[in-house]
BAVOKE-981248 format. One record per atom (N, C-alpha, C): y, z, x; residue number from 1; atom name. Coordinates in steps of 0.001 Angstrom, whole numbers. Layout:
<north->Y; up->Z; east->X; resi->NUM; name->CA> .
...
END
This chain:
<north->28887; up->-284; east->-24965; resi->1; name->N> .
<north->28246; up->-562; east->-23813; resi->1; name->CA> .
<north->28901; up->-2002; east->-23147; resi->1; name->C> .
<north->28841; up->-2082; east->-22071; resi->2; name->N> .
<north->29763; up->-3193; east->-21230; resi->2; name->CA> .
<north->28549; up->-4468; east->-21396; resi->2; name->C> .
<north->29168; up->-5561; east->-21276; resi->3; name->N> .
<north->28618; up->-6550; east->-21889; resi->3; name->CA> .
<north->27468; up->-7047; east->-20681; resi->3; name->C> .
<north->27873; up->-6863; east->-19329; resi->4; name->N> .
<north->26395; up->-6786; east->-18357; resi->4; name->CA> .
<north->25234; up->-5908; east->-18355; resi->4; name->C> .
<north->25505; up->-4503; east->-19062; resi->5; name->N> .
<north->24328; up->-3842; east->-19258; resi->5; name->CA> .
<north->23729; up->-4353; east->-20979; resi->5; name->C> .
<north->24608; up->-4894; east->-21634; resi->6; name->N> .
<north->23674; up->-5702; east->-22844; resi->6; name->CA> .
<north->23418; up->-6669; east->-22174; resi->6; name->C> .
<north->23483; up->-7226; east->-21338; resi->7; name->N> .
<north->22676; up->-8207; east->-20870; resi->7; name->CA> .
<north->21056; up->-7832; east->-19957; resi->7; name->C> .
<north->21324; up->-7242; east->-19495; resi->8; name->N> .
<north->20355; up->-6519; east->-18958; resi->8; name->CA> .
<north->19092; up->-5913; east->-19667; resi->8; name->C> .
<north->19259; up->-5015; east->-20693; resi->9; name->N> .
<north->18963; up->-4316; east->-21477; resi->9; name->CA> .
<north->18212; up->-5419; east->-22300; resi->9; name->C> .
<north->18690; up->-6256; east->-22918; resi->10; name->N> .
<north->18149; up->-7906; east->-23793; resi->10; name->CA> .
<north->16903; up->-8440; east->-23116; resi->10; name->C> .
<north->17423; up->-8507; east->-21398; resi->11; name->N> .
<north->16656; up->-9157; east->-20585; resi->11; name->CA> .
<north->15232; up->-8248; east->-20569; resi->11; name->C> .
<north->15138; up->-7215; east->-20393; resi->12; name->N> .
<north->14195; up->-6349; east->-19905; resi->12; name->CA> .
<north->13445; up->-5755; east->-21295; resi->12; name->C> .
<north->14113; up->-5812; east->-22467; resi->13; name->N> .
<north->13655; up->-5303; east->-23823; resi->13; name->CA> .
<north->13070; up->-6363; east->-24421; resi->13; name->C> .
<north->13221; up->-7811; east->-24394; resi->14; name->N> .
<north->12847; up->-8962; east->-25416; resi->14; name->CA> .
<north->11975; up->-10041; east->-24075; resi->14; name->C> .
<north->12158; up->-9136; east->-23072; resi->15; name->N> .
<north->11207; up->-10470; east->-21968; resi->15; name->CA> .
<north->12319; up->-11692; east->-22428; resi->15; name->C> .
<north->12875; up->-12006; east->-22185; resi->16; name->N> .
<north->13797; up->-12820; east->-21880; resi->16; name->CA> .
<north->13562; up->-14036; east->-20395; resi->16; name->C> .
<north->13382; up->-15269; east->-20478; resi->17; name->N> .
<north->12989; up->-15910; east->-19758; resi->17; name->CA> .
<north->14221; up->-16859; east->-19541; resi->17; name->C> .
<north->15127; up->-17189; east->-18725; resi->18; name->N> .
<north->16127; up->-17736; east->-17890; resi->18; name->CA> .
<north->15537; up->-19005; east->-17607; resi->18; name->C> .
<north->15771; up->-19965; east->-18950; resi->19; name->N> .
<north->15377; up->-21300; east->-19070; resi->19; name->CA> .
<north->16292; up->-22476; east->-18238; resi->19; name->C> .
<north->15429; up->-23217; east->-18182; resi->20; name->N> .
<north->15927; up->-23972; east->-17086; resi->20; name->CA> .
<north->17281; up->-24887; east->-17260; resi->20; name->C> .
<north->17196; up->-25223; east->-18758; resi->21; name->N> .
<north->18372; up->-26228; east->-19657; resi->21; name->CA> .
<north->19633; up->-24918; east->-20164; resi->21; name->C> .
<north->19393; up->-23803; east->-20062; resi->22; name->N> .
<north->20507; up->-22579; east->-19930; resi->22; name->CA> .
<north->22015; up->-23410; east->-19441; resi->22; name->C> .
<north->22618; up->-23051; east->-20697; resi->23; name->N> .
<north->24133; up->-24002; east->-20165; resi->23; name->CA> .
<north->24495; up->-22926; east->-19167; resi->23; name->C> .
<north->24224; up->-22130; east->-19177; resi->24; name->N> .
<north->24979; up->-20901; east->-18127; resi->24; name->CA> .
<north->24699; up->-21241; east->-16527; resi->24; name->C> .
<north->23762; up->-21842; east->-16701; resi->25; name->N> .
<north->23021; up->-22165; east->-15184; resi->25; name->CA> .
<north->23968; up->-23243; east->-14554; resi->25; name->C> .
<north->24554; up->-24328; east->-14835; resi->26; name->N> .
<north->25778; up->-24814; east->-13892; resi->26; name->CA> .
<north->27002; up->-24230; east->-13863; resi->26; name->C> .
<north->27502; up->-23367; east->-14687; resi->27; name->N> .
<north->28363; up->-22347; east->-14938; resi->27; name->CA> .
<north->28392; up->-21018; east->-13592; resi->27; name->C> .
<north->27648; up->-20979; east->-13559; resi->28; name->N> .
<north->26905; up->-19595; east->-12624; resi->28; name->CA> .
<north->26709; up->-20123; east->-11673; resi->28; name->C> .
<north->26360; up->-21278; east->-11288; resi->29; name->N> .
<north->26611; up->-22068; east->-10005; resi->29; name->CA> .
<north->27962; up->-22369; east->-9229; resi->29; name->C> .
<north->28661; up->-22947; east->-10309; resi->30; name->N> .
<north->30027; up->-23508; east->-9862; resi->30; name->CA> .
<north->30607; up->-21925; east->-9306; resi->30; name->C> .
<north->30735; up->-20956; east->-10175; resi->31; name->N> .
<north->31341; up->-19415; east->-9844; resi->31; name->CA> .
<north->31265; up->-18970; east->-8817; resi->31; name->C> .
<north->29780; up->-18818; east->-8575; resi->32; name->N> .
<north->29408; up->-18048; east->-7434; resi->32; name->CA> .
<north->29073; up->-18911; east->-5817; resi->32; name->C> .
<north->29610; up->-20225; east->-6274; resi->33; name->N> .
<north->29691; up->-20653; east->-5073; resi->33; name->CA> .
<north->30575; up->-20140; east->-4187; resi->33; name->C> .
<north->30345; up->-20263; east->-2842; resi->34; name->N> .
<north->31778; up->-19321; east->-1734; resi->34; name->CA> .
<north->32643; up->-19920; east->-1981; resi->34; name->C> .
<north->32701; up->-21582; east->-1687; resi->35; name->N> .
<north->34154; up->-22020; east->-1757; resi->35; name->CA> .
<north->34900; up->-22000; east->-2836; resi->35; name->C> .
<north->34088; up->-22155; east->-4043; resi->36; name->N> .
<north->35095; up->-22019; east->-5321; resi->36; name->CA> .
<north->35420; up->-20295; east->-5272; resi->36; name->C> .
<north->34864; up->-19625; east->-5133; resi->37; name->N> .
<north->35599; up->-18328; east->-5028; resi->37; name->CA> .
<north->36589; up->-17751; east->-4526; resi->37; name->C> .
<north->36279; up->-18723; east->-3409; resi->38; name->N> .
<north->37318; up->-18123; east->-2116; resi->38; name->CA> .
<north->38757; up->-19192; east->-2757; resi->38; name->C> .
<north->38452; up->-20532; east->-3264; resi->39; name->N> .
<north->39708; up->-21486; east->-3432; resi->39; name->CA> .
<north->40343; up->-20359; east->-4735; resi->39; name->C> .
<north->39367; up->-19851; east->-5529; resi->40; name->N> .
<north->40482; up->-19164; east->-6560; resi->40; name->CA> .
<north->40898; up->-18130; east->-6132; resi->40; name->C> .
<north->40781; up->-17295; east->-5098; resi->41; name->N> .
<north->41400; up->-16006; east->-4493; resi->41; name->CA> .
<north->42358; up->-16824; east->-4255; resi->41; name->C> .
<north->42556; up->-17765; east->-3409; resi->42; name->N> .
<north->43536; up->-18359; east->-2684; resi->42; name->CA> .
<north->44838; up->-18895; east->-3776; resi->42; name->C> .
<north->43986; up->-19454; east->-5027; resi->43; name->N> .
<north->45267; up->-19538; east->-5926; resi->43; name->CA> .
<north->45816; up->-18314; east->-6865; resi->43; name->C> .
<north->46029; up->-17373; east->-6296; resi->44; name->N> .
<north->46562; up->-16401; east->-6983; resi->44; name->CA> .
<north->48131; up->-16776; east->-7395; resi->44; name->C> .
<north->48587; up->-17907; east->-6361; resi->45; name->N> .
<north->49692; up->-18529; east->-6826; resi->45; name->CA> .
<north->49546; up->-20101; east->-6784; resi->45; name->C> .
<north->50525; up->-20741; east->-7464; resi->46; name->N> .
<north->49989; up->-22617; east->-7398; resi->46; name->CA> .
<north->50279; up->-22978; east->-5898; resi->46; name->C> .
<north->49112; up->-23720; east->-5593; resi->47; name->N> .
<north->49859; up->-24384; east->-3784; resi->47; name->CA> .
<north->48931; up->-25519; east->-3868; resi->47; name->C> .
<north->49728; up->-26409; east->-2922; resi->48; name->N> .
<north->49238; up->-27994; east->-2501; resi->48; name->CA> .
<north->47869; up->-27751; east->-1742; resi->48; name->C> .
<north->47148; up->-28837; east->-1777; resi->49; name->N> .
<north->45899; up->-29111; east->-984; resi->49; name->CA> .
<north->45738; up->-28802; east->309; resi->49; name->C> .
<north->46789; up->-29232; east->953; resi->50; name->N> .
<north->46821; up->-28379; east->2396; resi->50; name->CA> .
<north->47067; up->-27345; east->2611; resi->50; name->C> .
<north->47823; up->-26701; east->1811; resi->51; name->N> .
<north->48017; up->-25114; east->2182; resi->51; name->CA> .
<north->46691; up->-24342; east->1844; resi->51; name->C> .
<north->46134; up->-25001; east->561; resi->52; name->N> .
<north->44867; up->-24506; east->539; resi->52; name->CA> .
<north->44053; up->-24430; east->1826; resi->52; name->C> .
<north->43556; up->-25695; east->2275; resi->53; name->N> .
<north->42846; up->-25925; east->3465; resi->53; name->CA> .
<north->43054; up->-25213; east->4622; resi->53; name->C> .
<north->44235; up->-24932; east->5027; resi->54; name->N> .
<north->44807; up->-23989; east->5708; resi->54; name->CA> .
<north->44481; up->-22490; east->5517; resi->54; name->C> .
<north->44194; up->-22413; east->4480; resi->55; name->N> .
<north->44447; up->-20712; east->4288; resi->55; name->CA> .
<north->42379; up->-20436; east->4276; resi->55; name->C> .
<north->41708; up->-21567; east->4057; resi->56; name->N> .
<north->40259; up->-21687; east->4023; resi->56; name->CA> .
<north->39469; up->-21950; east->5539; resi->56; name->C> .
<north->39613; up->-21016; east->6399; resi->57; name->N> .
<north->38898; up->-21568; east->7566; resi->57; name->CA> .
<north->37504; up->-22085; east->7774; resi->57; name->C> .
<north->37492; up->-23016; east->8232; resi->58; name->N> .
<north->35932; up->-24000; east->8151; resi->58; name->CA> .
<north->35650; up->-24677; east->7032; resi->58; name->C> .
<north->36515; up->-24860; east->5854; resi->59; name->N> .
<north->36127; up->-25743; east->4587; resi->59; name->CA> .
<north->36665; up->-27187; east->5145; resi->59; name->C> .
<north->35940; up->-27913; east->4874; resi->60; name->N> .
<north->36337; up->-29725; east->5341; resi->60; name->CA> .
<north->37190; up->-30145; east->3891; resi->60; name->C> .
<north->37948; up->-31586; east->4388; resi->61; name->N> .
<north->38426; up->-32067; east->3334; resi->61; name->CA> .
<north->37681; up->-32518; east->2341; resi->61; name->C> .
<north->36511; up->-32623; east->2575; resi->62; name->N> .
<north->35419; up->-33660; east->1398; resi->62; name->CA> .
<north->35156; up->-32002; east->252; resi->62; name->C> .
<north->34663; up->-31159; east->957; resi->63; name->N> .
<north->34430; up->-29741; east->562; resi->63; name->CA> .
<north->35525; up->-29685; east->-857; resi->63; name->C> .
<north->36146; up->-29149; east->-248; resi->64; name->N> .
<north->37931; up->-28786; east->-564; resi->64; name->CA> .
<north->38051; up->-29609; east->-2024; resi->64; name->C> .
<north->37779; up->-31028; east->-1758; resi->65; name->N> .
<north->38238; up->-32075; east->-2753; resi->65; name->CA> .
<north->37123; up->-31765; east->-3840; resi->65; name->C> .
<north->35916; up->-32018; east->-3445; resi->66; name->N> .
<north->34848; up->-31938; east->-4349; resi->66; name->CA> .
<north->34795; up->-30228; east->-4958; resi->66; name->C> .
<north->35235; up->-29214; east->-4542; resi->67; name->N> .
<north->35186; up->-28074; east->-5287; resi->67; name->CA> .
<north->36170; up->-28021; east->-6235; resi->67; name->C> .
<north->37624; up->-28202; east->-5896; resi->68; name->N> .
<north->38790; up->-28425; east->-6470; resi->68; name->CA> .
<north->38520; up->-29184; east->-8124; resi->68; name->C> .
<north->37780; up->-30594; east->-7838; resi->69; name->N> .
<north->36813; up->-31363; east->-8899; resi->69; name->CA> .
<north->36406; up->-30526; east->-9854; resi->69; name->C> .
<north->35468; up->-29987; east->-9383; resi->70; name->N> .
<north->34297; up->-28949; east->-10180; resi->70; name->CA> .
<north->34827; up->-28077; east->-10737; resi->70; name->C> .
<north->35957; up->-27495; east->-9832; resi->71; name->N> .
<north->36805; up->-26161; east->-10831; resi->71; name->CA> .
<north->37720; up->-26745; east->-12025; resi->71; name->C> .
<north->38190; up->-27809; east->-11725; resi->72; name->N> .
<north->39151; up->-28772; east->-12858; resi->72; name->CA> .
<north->38445; up->-29119; east->-13644; resi->72; name->C> .
<north->37356; up->-29633; east->-13375; resi->73; name->N> .
<north->36040; up->-30336; east->-14715; resi->73; name->CA> .
<north->35685; up->-28868; east->-15655; resi->73; name->C> .
<north->35644; up->-27669; east->-15011; resi->74; name->N> .
<north->35278; up->-26627; east->-15855; resi->74; name->CA> .
<north->36327; up->-25789; east->-15916; resi->74; name->C> .
<north->37648; up->-26290; east->-16212; resi->75; name->N> .
<north->38780; up->-25529; east->-16975; resi->75; name->CA> .
<north->39193; up->-24091; east->-15948; resi->75; name->C> .
<north->38563; up->-24012; east->-14993; resi->76; name->N> .
<north->39473; up->-23201; east->-13743; resi->76; name->CA> .
<north->40677; up->-23325; east->-13040; resi->76; name->C> .
<north->41099; up->-24762; east->-13230; resi->77; name->N> .
<north->42266; up->-24650; east->-12185; resi->77; name->CA> .
<north->42614; up->-26182; east->-12685; resi->77; name->C> .
<north->43920; up->-26038; east->-12635; resi->78; name->N> .
<north->44713; up->-27076; east->-13112; resi->78; name->CA> .
<north->45398; up->-28225; east->-11946; resi->78; name->C> .
<north->45373; up->-29453; east->-12086; resi->79; name->N> .
<north->45897; up->-30222; east->-10948; resi->79; name->CA> .
<north->47168; up->-31171; east->-11662; resi->79; name->C> .
<north->48438; up->-30848; east->-11137; resi->80; name->N> .
<north->49686; up->-31329; east->-11410; resi->80; name->CA> .
<north->50493; up->-32086; east->-10500; resi->80; name->C> .
<north->50363; up->-33269; east->-10628; resi->81; name->N> .
<north->50937; up->-34343; east->-9645; resi->81; name->CA> .
<north->52827; up->-33934; east->-9873; resi->81; name->C> .
<north->53658; up->-33507; east->-8743; resi->82; name->N> .
<north->54751; up->-33258; east->-8336; resi->82; name->CA> .
<north->55338; up->-34816; east->-8223; resi->82; name->C> .
<north->56607; up->-34849; east->-8737; resi->83; name->N> .
<north->57433; up->-35868; east->-8452; resi->83; name->CA> .
<north->58276; up->-35670; east->-7424; resi->83; name->C> .
<north->57297; up->-35673; east->-6344; resi->84; name->N> .
<north->58159; up->-35966; east->-5181; resi->84; name->CA> .
<north->57858; up->-37662; east->-4529; resi->84; name->C> .
<north->58649; up->-37806; east->-3341; resi->85; name->N> .
<north->57978; up->-38875; east->-2474; resi->85; name->CA> .
<north->57701; up->-38288; east->-1004; resi->85; name->C> .
<north->56899; up->-38657; east->-368; resi->86; name->N> .
<north->55515; up->-39115; east->-1371; resi->86; name->CA> .
<north->54851; up->-38293; east->-2466; resi->86; name->C> .
<north->54167; up->-38626; east->-3238; resi->87; name->N> .
<north->53654; up->-37950; east->-4307; resi->87; name->CA> .
<north->52775; up->-36774; east->-3798; resi->87; name->C> .
<north->53271; up->-35522; east->-4476; resi->88; name->N> .
<north->52042; up->-34481; east->-4029; resi->88; name->CA> .
<north->51675; up->-34075; east->-5155; resi->88; name->C> .
<north->50513; up->-33265; east->-4766; resi->89; name->N> .
<north->50044; up->-32153; east->-5656; resi->89; name->CA> .
<north->49395; up->-31220; east->-5522; resi->89; name->C> .
<north->49834; up->-29985; east->-6697; resi->90; name->N> .
<north->49848; up->-28917; east->-6802; resi->90; name->CA> .
<north->48572; up->-28240; east->-7802; resi->90; name->C> .
<north->47681; up->-27522; east->-7256; resi->91; name->N> .
<north->46681; up->-26997; east->-8134; resi->91; name->CA> .
<north->47076; up->-25299; east->-8264; resi->91; name->C> .
<north->46599; up->-24897; east->-9605; resi->92; name->N> .
<north->46867; up->-23407; east->-9730; resi->92; name->CA> .
<north->45691; up->-23041; east->-11066; resi->92; name->C> .
<north->45543; up->-21809; east->-11220; resi->93; name->N> .
<north->44301; up->-21296; east->-11845; resi->93; name->CA> .
<north->44997; up->-21766; east->-13472; resi->93; name->C> .
<north->44181; up->-22104; east->-13972; resi->94; name->N> .
<north->44209; up->-21975; east->-15854; resi->94; name->CA> .
<north->44316; up->-20525; east->-16557; resi->94; name->C> .
<north->44172; up->-20263; east->-17517; resi->95; name->N> .
<north->44043; up->-19075; east->-18072; resi->95; name->CA> .
<north->42662; up->-18489; east->-17709; resi->95; name->C> .
<north->41717; up->-19707; east->-18039; resi->96; name->N> .
<north->40390; up->-19251; east->-17746; resi->96; name->CA> .
<north->39779; up->-18741; east->-16569; resi->96; name->C> .
<north->40903; up->-19601; east->-15580; resi->97; name->N> .
<north->40339; up->-19353; east->-14290; resi->97; name->CA> .
<north->41361; up->-17877; east->-14079; resi->97; name->C> .
<north->42279; up->-17604; east->-14421; resi->98; name->N> .
<north->42651; up->-15992; east->-14031; resi->98; name->CA> .
<north->41899; up->-14927; east->-14882; resi->98; name->C> .
<north->41252; up->-15438; east->-15767; resi->99; name->N> .
<north->40176; up->-14288; east->-16264; resi->99; name->CA> .
<north->39275; up->-13991; east->-15355; resi->99; name->C> .
<north->38924; up->-14660; east->-14755; resi->100; name->N> .
<north->37680; up->-14328; east->-13670; resi->100; name->CA> .
<north->37933; up->-13536; east->-12461; resi->100; name->C> .
<north->39587; up->-13383; east->-12151; resi->101; name->N> .
<north->40142; up->-12712; east->-10985; resi->101; name->CA> .
<north->39885; up->-11275; east->-11122; resi->101; name->C> .
<north->39769; up->-10540; east->-12393; resi->102; name->N> .
<north->39431; up->-8935; east->-12241; resi->102; name->CA> .
<north->37597; up->-8943; east->-11892; resi->102; name->C> .
<north->36749; up->-9966; east->-12644; resi->103; name->N> .
<north->35308; up->-9663; east->-12244; resi->103; name->CA> .
<north->35438; up->-9995; east->-10521; resi->103; name->C> .
<north->35783; up->-11197; east->-10143; resi->104; name->N> .
<north->35548; up->-11251; east->-8904; resi->104; name->CA> .
<north->36126; up->-9967; east->-7581; resi->104; name->C> .
<north->37131; up->-9595; east->-8087; resi->105; name->N> .
<north->37889; up->-8506; east->-7543; resi->105; name->CA> .
<north->36735; up->-7084; east->-7371; resi->105; name->C> .
<north->35924; up->-7292; east->-8404; resi->106; name->N> .
<north->35290; up->-6112; east->-8605; resi->106; name->CA> .
<north->33857; up->-6530; east->-7333; resi->106; name->C> .
<north->33707; up->-7589; east->-7137; resi->107; name->N> .
<north->32322; up->-8532; east->-6740; resi->107; name->CA> .
<north->32792; up->-8628; east->-5458; resi->107; name->C> .
<north->33923; up->-8427; east->-4844; resi->108; name->N> .
<north->34641; up->-8757; east->-3360; resi->108; name->CA> .
<north->34530; up->-7260; east->-2926; resi->108; name->C> .
<north->34927; up->-6296; east->-3619; resi->109; name->N> .
<north->35103; up->-4990; east->-3520; resi->109; name->CA> .
<north->33902; up->-4457; east->-3020; resi->109; name->C> .
<north->32471; up->-4833; east->-3883; resi->110; name->N> .
<north->31393; up->-4316; east->-3631; resi->110; name->CA> .
<north->31135; up->-4844; east->-2581; resi->110; name->C> .
<north->31406; up->-6114; east->-1936; resi->111; name->N> .
<north->30709; up->-7031; east->-751; resi->111; name->CA> .
<north->31303; up->-6129; east->375; resi->111; name->C> .
<north->32500; up->-5791; east->215; resi->112; name->N> .
<north->33429; up->-4907; east->1022; resi->112; name->CA> .
<north->32773; up->-4059; east->1498; resi->112; name->C> .
<north->32497; up->-2793; east->436; resi->113; name->N> .
<north->31992; up->-1691; east->739; resi->113; name->CA> .
<north->30310; up->-1526; east->1279; resi->113; name->C> .
<north->29784; up->-2639; east->951; resi->114; name->N> .
<north->28122; up->-2667; east->880; resi->114; name->CA> .
<north->27976; up->-3514; east->2135; resi->114; name->C> .
<north->28711; up->-4350; east->3085; resi->115; name->N> .
<north->29044; up->-5168; east->4178; resi->115; name->CA> .
<north->27790; up->-4717; east->5059; resi->115; name->C> .
<north->28328; up->-3349; east->5763; resi->116; name->N> .
<north->27603; up->-2775; east->6794; resi->116; name->CA> .
<north->26481; up->-2281; east->6272; resi->116; name->C> .
<north->25861; up->-1716; east->5165; resi->117; name->N> .
<north->24172; up->-1699; east->5186; resi->117; name->CA> .
<north->23423; up->-2921; east->4664; resi->117; name->C> .
<north->24207; up->-3861; east->4418; resi->118; name->N> .
<north->23642; up->-5285; east->4102; resi->118; name->CA> .
<north->23041; up->-5545; east->5580; resi->118; name->C> .
<north->24300; up->-6021; east->6502; resi->119; name->N> .
<north->23694; up->-6346; east->7591; resi->119; name->CA> .
<north->23117; up->-5414; east->8352; resi->119; name->C> .
<north->22605; up->-4385; east->8067; resi->120; name->N> .
<north->21802; up->-3181; east->8648; resi->120; name->CA> .
<north->20375; up->-3568; east->8435; resi->120; name->C> .
<north->20248; up->-3575; east->6942; resi->121; name->N> .
<north->19149; up->-4072; east->6108; resi->121; name->CA> .
<north->18464; up->-5470; east->6910; resi->121; name->C> .
<north->19653; up->-6606; east->7250; resi->122; name->N> .
<north->19239; up->-7532; east->7506; resi->122; name->CA> .
<north->18591; up->-7516; east->9204; resi->122; name->C> .
<north->19384; up->-6602; east->10004; resi->123; name->N> .
<north->18697; up->-6709; east->11167; resi->123; name->CA> .
<north->17314; up->-5974; east->11302; resi->123; name->C> .
<north->17148; up->-5103; east->10225; resi->124; name->N> .
<north->15892; up->-4221; east->10241; resi->124; name->CA> .
<north->14813; up->-5471; east->9652; resi->124; name->C> .
<north->15059; up->-5945; east->9074; resi->125; name->N> .
<north->14311; up->-7251; east->8614; resi->125; name->CA> .
<north->14159; up->-7976; east->9259; resi->125; name->C> .
<north->15054; up->-8339; east->10278; resi->126; name->N> .
<north->14621; up->-9523; east->11526; resi->126; name->CA> .
<north->13945; up->-8735; east->12268; resi->126; name->C> .
<north->13984; up->-7728; east->12828; resi->127; name->N> .
<north->13662; up->-6972; east->13360; resi->127; name->CA> .
<north->11788; up->-6901; east->13271; resi->127; name->C> .
<north->11335; up->-6694; east->11979; resi->128; name->N> .
<north->10265; up->-6699; east->11562; resi->128; name->CA> .
<north->9700; up->-8028; east->11437; resi->128; name->C> .
<north->10792; up->-9000; east->11182; resi->129; name->N> .
<north->9672; up->-10583; east->11168; resi->129; name->CA> .
<north->9266; up->-10833; east->12730; resi->129; name->C> .
<north->9801; up->-10359; east->13821; resi->130; name->N> .
<north->9795; up->-10738; east->15086; resi->130; name->CA> .
<north->8285; up->-9970; east->15379; resi->130; name->C> .
<north->7906; up->-8615; east->15041; resi->131; name->N> .
<north->6809; up->-8420; east->15333; resi->131; name->CA> .
<north->5470; up->-9304; east->15046; resi->131; name->C> .
END
């Protein structure tokens, strides 16, 4: 049985409550964040800060800095100071960050495959809300 199936079964069979102090909550919050996932996708290879920023249309410097720091703190991204003049910094995925690539790819594929249906349902919902 796949891990996610085991989790869903445990929740339904044992009436598990998702406690507010569960250690998974801040981790899920981090990895489910849109910018975190996009940064990790861009880091398929090591990149410098401005290179990452150029590839993520709409992200501000402040948000990118915060996102990279949280990813680094959680062990997903490694920051390396380059011996250049002026000093440069390069970011890359750690092995822990790399281990998220496959599950993220499945989530991305699901999103692309279902985007039209989701948009149609959003439109139908919005139309009902107008009545």
